[in-house]
N, C-alpha and C positions, 0 to 999 in steps of 0.2 A: 503711570501717566505723568506724575510730577517729574520723574527722571527724564522722560522723553521731551517734555516741554522745556525743561532747563537746558538740555543738550541742544535742542533746536534753537533757542535764543542765543546760547553761547556761541555756537558755530555759525550762526547767521551773521555774526559780526566779523567773522574771520575768513570765511570761505570766499575764494576769488573766482573759481571757475568749476566746470563740471568735474574735472579730474579730482580737484580738492574735495568736492562734495562726496564723491565715491569713497575716498580715503577716510574722511571724517565720519561718514555713515557707518563704515566698518568699525572704526575705533569706538564710536559711541553706541554701536548696536542699534542704529536707526532701523525702523521698519521702512518699507518703500514709501508709504504716505508721509512719514516724518522727513525723509530725505527730500521728497518733493516740496514739502513745506519750507525747508531751508532754501532750496533753489528758488522758490517763488518769492520769498522775502528779499533775497539778494537782488533778483532781477527787478523787483519793484522799487528798491531803495535807490534813489538818485542823489542821496546826501553823502555818499562816500563813507557810510558808517556812522555819521554824526547824529542822526536821529536817534539811534540806539543808545548813545551816551549823552544825549542832550541835557539830562538832569545834572550830571556831573559837570559838564561844560558850563552850564548856566551858573552853577554854584561857584565855580572857580574864576571864570573870566567874564561871563556875560551879565554883569550886574553893575549898578552905578557906584557901588562901594570901591570896586577895583579899577574903574576905568581911567582915573586920572594918573595912575602910576603904571598902567599896563604897558607892556612892550609894544612898540609900534606907534603909540599915540604921538610922541614927540615928532617922529619922522613924518607921519601923515599930516599933522597940523602944519609943519613947515611947508610941505608940498601944497597943501590946500591954500595957504596964504599967498601963493604965487599965482593962483587962478583968478581971473577977472570975475567980479561979482555982477550978476548972479549966474555963473557958469552952471550948466547942467552936468551932473556927475552921476554915473551909475556905479554902485558898489557890488561887484560880482562875488558871490559867496559871502554876503554881508553878515550872516549869523543873526544874533539877536539885536544888533544895532549898537550894543556896547561891547567893546570900548571904541571901535574905529568909526563906524558910520556917524555916530553922534558928533565927532569932531567936524565932519563935513557940514552938518546941520548948524553947529555952533559958529562956523565960519561964514555963514550966510549964503551957502551954495544951494542950488536947486537939486535936491538929492533924490535918487531912486535906488531901491534895493532889490536884489535877486538872491534867493537861497532855496535849496531843495529840501531842507528839513522843516516839516510842519511846526515842530515845537519852537524852532528858532524864529520862524515867521510870526507865530503868535506872540512870542516875547518881544520881537521887533515892534509889533503894532502897539504893545503896551508901553514900550520904552520911548518910541518916537511916533506918537500918534499924529496922523496927518501926512507922514512921509510915505509915498507910494512904495509898495513892495509886492512882488509876486513870488509864489511858491513854485518854482520850476528849476530844473537843471539848467545851468548856464549854457550848456551845449545844445539844448533843445528849445530853450525859451525864445519867444519872439521879441523879448527885450523891449517891451512897450512900443514896438513898431516905430522906432524913431532912432535918430542918431544923437550923439552926446558930445559935449565939449571936452569931457574927460572921463576916463575909466580908471577905477581903483579895484585891485584884486589882491588882497593880503591873505597869505596862507592857503591859497587854493591851488595854484598851479601844480605843485608837486603831489597833490592828492590824486591827480588824474593819471591815467595810463599815457604812455608816450604818444600814441596817435591822437589821443584826446587833447594833449597839450598842444600839438600842432594845430588842431582844429580851433582851440581857444585863441591862439595867437591870430588866426585868420579872422575870428569873430571880433577881436579887438579892432582890426583894420576895417572891418565892415561897419562897425557902429560908431567909429570916431569921425568927427568932421575933419576936413583938411586942417592940419596944424593942431589937432586935438591932442591932449595930454594923456599919458598912460603912466601908472605906477603899479607895479606888481612885485611880489617877492618869491624867491626860491632860495637856493644855496649857490655860492659862487663856483664850487667844484661839483662835478658829476657825482652823484651819490644815490644810494638806495637804503632805506631803513624802514622799520615798522613804526607807524604812528603811535605816539605815547598813549593816546586815549582810545583809539579804535582797534589798534593792533594790525590794521591793514597796511599794505606796503605803500610807501611814499617813494617817489622817484624824482630826482632833480637831474635835468639834462646838462646843467653847468652853464656858466655865464657865456662861454664862447659859442655854444650851440644856440642858446637863446638869442644872442646878438644876430647870428646868421638867420634864424627863423624870422625874427622881427624885421630884419633888413629885406628879406624876400617878400614880406608882406607889406613893405612900404613904410615901415616904422623905424625910426632912428633912436638909438639910445644916447641921451645927452649926458647922463651922469649915473654913477653907481656908488652905493654906499651901504654900510651895515649898521644895524642897531646893536644894543647890548646883548641881545639874544642870538647874535650871529645870523640874523635873517638878512639876505642880500637883496637890496632894492634896485630895481631897474626903472629909472626915471626917463621916460621916452616921449616922443611925439610922432604924430603921423606926418611924414614928410621926409625930405632928405637934408642932411647937413651940408650946407654950402661950402 
């Protein structure tokens, strides 16, 4: 039983579709109920594998000790300083609130968070008490039933499947007010790799395709830049460049 439980948890973090479940079930000698358990875990998880590795993530990045020097803090703070006070900003895929969401709060903005990992949401509530957060997938969430002056999404886009990335860009357009600001990250070149923490596949469509998708959704890219970790930032707004 210990063997089957260990296998179930291990492969639940890696399996992506039904065909993978069949292959892994054979390799790990799953019984039918065990294979079904893996399938159920995957279908229920909306955190792209991060709930399963939340303890490791929180120890590495999601704490107050590391936030001042964390990759992305400098860029997000610079962006946040350009927003009028008190602009409403929703952080999609906010994680535990450290290191990124805390920057928005410190800059005097009206901040909202959305994350699908229950452990991250619980940590967020401890780290940033009083800041609204909902535990939902960004693609399925009602997003507080409102629009926002700005949207932030750091390290989320490439965790999604291609069609989900298209949908997320549409969601950006739906929840931004006219002229509203957007900042998200991916990579400049099209690429696919396995996430260092979850082992799941990450996909970047590349800057050219992101610009096209944003443009089709009525969002214009004003500036692009990279941080020391080679994350590519798309600084955009809802509207057309004159």
